[in-house]
C-alpha positions as CSV (number, residue, x, y, z in Angstrom):
1,X,33.0,39.8,35.8
2,X,34.0,42.4,33.5
3,X,32.8,45.7,34.1
4,X,33.3,49.4,33.1
5,X,35.2,50.8,36.4
6,X,35.9,54.6,37.5
7,X,37.5,55.5,40.7
8,X,37.9,59.2,40.3
9,X,35.8,61.9,38.9
10,X,36.9,63.4,35.6
11,X,36.9,62.8,31.9
12,X,36.0,60.0,29.9
13,X,39.5,58.1,30.3
14,X,38.9,57.8,33.9
15,X,36.7,55.1,33.1
16,X,38.4,51.8,32.4
17,X,37.6,48.0,31.8
18,X,38.5,45.7,34.8
19,X,37.7,42.5,36.5
20,X,35.7,42.7,39.8
21,X,33.8,40.4,41.9
22,X,30.4,39.1,40.4
23,X,27.5,40.2,42.7
24,X,25.3,37.6,44.2
25,X,21.5,38.4,44.3
26,X,19.8,38.3,47.8
27,X,16.9,36.8,49.1
28,X,14.6,39.1,47.3
29,X,16.6,39.9,44.2
30,X,17.3,39.1,40.7
31,X,20.7,38.8,39.1
32,X,20.5,39.6,35.5
33,X,23.6,38.9,33.0
34,X,23.5,42.0,31.4
35,X,23.6,41.8,27.5
36,X,23.1,46.2,26.9
37,X,22.6,49.0,28.7
38,X,23.0,52.6,27.9
39,X,25.3,55.7,28.4
40,X,23.3,58.3,29.3
41,X,23.2,62.0,30.2
42,X,23.2,60.8,33.8
43,X,26.2,58.7,33.5
44,X,27.9,61.8,32.0
45,X,27.2,64.0,35.0
46,X,27.8,61.4,37.6
47,X,31.2,60.5,36.2
48,X,32.1,64.3,35.7
49,X,30.8,65.4,38.8
50,X,29.0,67.9,36.2
51,X,25.6,69.1,38.0
52,X,23.4,71.8,37.6
53,X,24.2,74.9,39.9
54,X,23.8,74.7,43.4
55,X,23.2,70.8,43.7
56,X,26.9,70.1,44.4
57,X,26.3,68.9,47.9
58,X,23.0,67.3,47.1
59,X,24.8,65.4,44.3
60,X,27.9,64.5,46.3
61,X,25.6,63.0,49.1
62,X,24.6,60.4,46.2
63,X,27.6,60.0,44.2
64,X,30.4,61.0,46.6
65,X,32.1,63.8,47.4
66,X,35.8,62.9,46.7
67,X,35.7,59.7,44.8
68,X,32.5,57.8,43.2
69,X,30.7,55.9,45.8
70,X,29.3,53.3,43.3
71,X,32.1,52.6,40.8
72,X,30.2,51.1,38.0
73,X,27.9,53.2,36.2
74,X,24.7,52.5,33.9
75,X,21.3,53.2,35.1
76,X,19.5,50.8,32.9
77,X,19.9,46.9,31.7
78,X,18.8,44.3,29.3
79,X,19.6,40.7,29.6
80,X,18.7,37.4,30.8
81,X,18.3,36.4,34.8
82,X,20.9,34.2,35.4
83,X,20.1,33.7,39.3
84,X,17.3,34.5,41.6
85,X,17.1,34.9,45.6
86,X,15.5,32.0,47.5
87,X,12.4,34.5,48.1
88,X,12.1,35.5,44.5
89,X,8.6,34.2,43.1
90,X,8.4,36.6,40.1
91,X,11.3,35.9,37.7
92,X,13.2,32.8,36.7
93,X,16.8,31.9,35.3
94,X,16.3,32.5,31.4
95,X,13.8,35.2,31.6
96,X,14.7,37.9,29.3
97,X,14.0,41.7,31.1
98,X,14.7,45.2,31.2
99,X,15.4,47.0,34.4
100,X,15.9,50.5,35.5
101,X,18.7,50.5,38.1
102,X,18.4,54.3,39.1
103,X,20.9,55.8,41.0
104,X,22.4,52.4,42.3
105,X,23.5,52.4,38.8
106,X,25.6,48.8,37.8
107,X,24.4,48.4,34.3
108,X,28.0,48.7,32.8
109,X,29.0,45.1,33.7
110,X,28.4,41.6,32.9
111,X,26.1,41.5,35.7
112,X,23.8,43.4,37.9
113,X,21.1,42.7,40.2
114,X,17.9,44.3,41.3
115,X,14.9,43.5,43.8
116,X,12.4,41.7,42.4
117,X,9.9,44.3,43.5
118,X,12.0,47.0,41.9
119,X,11.6,48.6,38.2
120,X,11.9,45.4,36.5
121,X,9.7,43.5,33.6
122,X,10.0,41.3,31.0
123,X,11.8,43.0,27.9
124,X,9.4,43.9,24.7
125,X,8.6,40.6,22.4
126,X,10.0,41.4,19.1
127,X,12.5,43.6,20.1
128,X,16.4,43.0,20.7
129,X,18.2,43.8,23.8
130,X,20.0,46.9,22.2
131,X,16.4,48.3,21.1
132,X,14.6,47.2,24.6
133,X,17.2,48.9,26.6
134,X,17.0,52.0,24.8
135,X,13.3,52.5,25.9
136,X,14.4,52.3,29.7
137,X,15.9,55.3,30.8
138,X,14.3,57.9,28.3
139,X,11.0,56.2,28.2
140,X,10.2,55.7,32.1
141,X,11.7,59.4,32.9
142,X,9.4,61.0,30.2
143,X,6.6,59.1,31.3
144,X,6.7,59.8,35.1
145,X,7.1,63.6,34.4
146,X,4.0,63.5,31.8
147,X,1.9,61.8,34.2
148,X,2.1,64.7,36.6
149,X,0.3,66.9,34.3
150,X,-3.3,66.1,32.9
151,X,-2.7,66.2,29.4
152,X,-5.9,65.8,27.5
153,X,-6.4,64.9,23.8
154,X,-5.5,68.4,21.8
155,X,-3.4,69.8,24.6
156,X,-0.3,71.7,23.4
157,X,2.9,70.2,24.3
158,X,6.2,71.5,23.8
159,X,9.4,69.4,24.6
160,X,12.5,71.5,25.0
161,X,15.5,68.7,24.0
162,X,13.3,66.6,21.8
163,X,16.0,64.8,20.2
164,X,17.5,63.2,23.6
165,X,16.8,59.9,25.2
166,X,13.9,61.6,27.3
167,X,12.9,64.0,24.9
168,X,12.5,61.4,22.0
169,X,10.3,59.1,24.3
170,X,8.4,62.5,25.8
171,X,7.4,63.6,21.9
172,X,5.8,60.0,21.2
173,X,4.2,59.7,24.7
174,X,2.8,62.8,24.6
175,X,1.4,62.1,20.7
176,X,0.2,58.9,21.9
177,X,-2.4,60.8,24.6
178,X,-3.4,63.2,21.7
179,X,-1.5,66.4,22.4
180,X,-0.2,68.8,19.5
181,X,3.6,68.5,20.2
182,X,6.1,71.3,19.0
183,X,9.8,69.9,19.3
184,X,12.6,72.1,20.0
185,X,16.0,70.7,18.8
186,X,18.6,71.2,16.3
187,X,17.8,71.7,12.6
188,X,19.5,68.3,11.6
189,X,17.1,66.6,14.2
190,X,13.9,68.0,12.5
191,X,13.5,64.8,10.4
192,X,13.8,62.6,13.3
193,X,11.2,64.3,15.8
194,X,9.0,64.8,13.3
195,X,8.9,61.1,12.1
196,X,8.3,60.5,16.1
197,X,5.1,62.5,15.8
198,X,6.1,66.3,16.3
199,X,3.8,68.3,14.9
200,X,6.2,71.7,14.6
201,X,9.4,71.9,14.9
202,X,11.5,74.9,16.4
203,X,15.4,75.2,15.5
204,X,16.7,76.5,18.9
205,X,20.0,77.5,17.1
206,X,18.0,80.2,15.1
207,X,14.8,80.8,17.3
208,X,14.6,81.2,21.1
209,X,11.1,79.8,21.9
210,X,10.9,81.2,24.7
211,X,10.6,84.8,23.3
212,X,7.7,83.8,20.8
213,X,4.3,84.4,21.5
214,X,2.8,80.9,21.6
215,X,1.2,79.5,24.3
216,X,1.3,75.8,25.9
217,X,-0.5,73.6,28.0
218,X,2.6,71.8,29.1
219,X,6.3,72.8,28.9
220,X,8.7,69.7,29.5
221,X,12.5,71.1,29.6
222,X,14.9,68.0,29.2
223,X,17.7,70.4,29.0
224,X,17.7,72.7,32.0
225,X,17.6,76.4,30.3
226,X,13.9,76.7,30.5
227,X,13.3,78.2,34.0
228,X,9.9,79.1,35.5
229,X,10.6,82.7,35.4
230,X,11.6,82.6,31.4
231,X,8.8,80.6,30.3
232,X,5.9,81.1,32.7
233,X,4.1,83.7,30.4
234,X,4.1,80.9,27.8
235,X,2.0,78.8,29.7
236,X,-1.4,78.7,29.7
237,X,-3.4,79.0,33.0
238,X,-3.6,75.9,34.9
239,X,-0.8,74.5,32.9
240,X,2.4,73.1,33.8
241,X,6.2,73.3,33.5
242,X,7.9,69.7,34.2
243,X,11.3,70.6,34.8
244,X,13.6,67.2,34.1
245,X,16.7,69.0,34.8
246,X,17.0,72.3,36.9
247,X,19.3,74.0,39.4
248,X,18.8,74.3,43.2
249,X,16.7,77.5,42.7
250,X,14.3,75.5,40.5
251,X,14.3,72.7,42.8
252,X,13.5,74.8,46.2
253,X,11.0,77.3,44.5
254,X,8.9,74.5,42.8
255,X,6.3,74.4,45.4
256,X,6.1,78.1,45.8
257,X,5.9,79.0,42.2
258,X,3.0,76.3,42.0
259,X,1.0,78.1,44.7
260,X,1.5,81.5,43.7
261,X,0.8,81.1,39.9
262,X,-1.7,78.5,39.3
263,X,0.5,76.5,37.1
264,X,1.9,73.2,37.9
265,X,6.0,73.6,38.8
266,X,7.5,69.7,38.6
267,X,11.2,69.4,39.5
268,X,11.4,66.5,41.8
269,X,13.0,63.5,41.3
270,X,11.7,60.2,39.7
271,X,10.1,57.1,41.3
272,X,10.8,54.3,39.0
273,X,8.1,51.7,39.3
274,X,7.9,48.5,37.3
275,X,4.3,49.6,36.1
276,X,5.7,52.1,34.1
277,X,8.2,50.0,32.4
278,X,5.4,47.4,31.8
279,X,3.4,50.6,29.9
280,X,6.3,51.4,27.9
281,X,6.6,47.7,27.1
282,X,3.1,47.2,25.7
283,X,3.4,50.4,23.6
284,X,6.7,49.2,22.1
285,X,5.0,45.7,21.3
286,X,2.0,47.8,19.9
287,X,4.2,49.5,17.3
288,X,3.1,53.2,19.5
289,X,6.9,53.7,20.8
290,X,9.8,53.3,19.0
291,X,13.6,53.1,20.5
292,X,15.9,55.9,19.0
293,X,19.4,54.5,19.0
294,X,22.2,56.9,17.7
295,X,24.9,54.3,18.1
296,X,26.3,51.3,19.6
297,X,29.6,50.6,21.3
298,X,31.1,47.3,22.8
299,X,32.3,47.5,26.4
300,X,35.8,47.7,25.6
301,X,34.9,50.9,23.7
302,X,33.6,52.7,26.9
303,X,35.7,55.4,26.7
304,X,34.7,56.5,23.0
305,X,30.9,56.1,24.3
306,X,31.6,58.6,27.1
307,X,33.2,61.0,25.1
308,X,30.5,60.8,22.6
309,X,27.9,61.6,25.2
310,X,30.2,64.4,26.5
311,X,29.8,66.4,23.4
312,X,26.4,66.5,24.3
313,X,24.7,65.9,20.7
314,X,23.2,62.4,20.7
315,X,20.0,61.5,19.3
316,X,18.0,59.4,21.5
317,X,20.3,56.8,23.3
318,X,23.9,55.4,23.0
319,X,23.7,51.7,23.6
320,X,26.7,49.7,25.2
321,X,27.0,46.2,24.4
322,X,28.2,44.3,27.2
323,X,27.9,41.0,25.7
324,X,26.6,39.4,22.1
325,X,23.1,41.6,21.8
326,X,21.1,42.3,19.1
């Protein structure tokens, strides 16, 4: 099969398209013929080994220290089931599915495999494969973090980094919960996040929300620059900081800060589940969750796709078309 492969850490051009063996599904596994994946911020971090301060050793254990442990990136996939293991009962060849491959990666290839009990489900009816895969990485991450806070109708939620893959999903999911949503992003993305449901937009290039006087029940940081020390005074009693991206200090001190402040500080990783994907699919089919795609690239354009993501200004998702999708 054809796949985007990288054999050393570095800039975008360390990735190239190669022919590698097609994986075979194990007894409990599903083999997906991948039609679309995304090139995410996580792919950028894995390829470049650009990780938050202090997390080099932890990242190395998962990604590899001197060379990549997993040579095909891509944390998500949308496609058609090509084959199933002998003990698989939940899926059959021909099923159209989406899947979150997570830290195992593998989506930037013509075929990827995942356990039938993993985060895989039927793709949304009425959406193409490109649109469907654009819901996965950002949507499941945003849902898991938002579920850690008790967001009631009328709650004030701020999303820092509201125009990225996770941020655009978080704005919509928080709005679906009845929250008043403040989106922090560049001015050029104000119309986008407003259209997604944001009630208020703060342009981070002209205003630092951490120096303001407004308070929030939940602050969701999708950028990594809103540490608890910077934002704790902005969080209401019993509120939460959801740190999607944080450094080693933020990770290690999350529990003690929660205990001492009475405000939830959540910085742990994401447990990807099929039920969360099914929830996202349901919202999408009801028109309550829209995929946001900045641009799409074919597999042969993988270097250009990585370079665009490296620039750090993408809106929503960057889709990688593995084969003809739509």
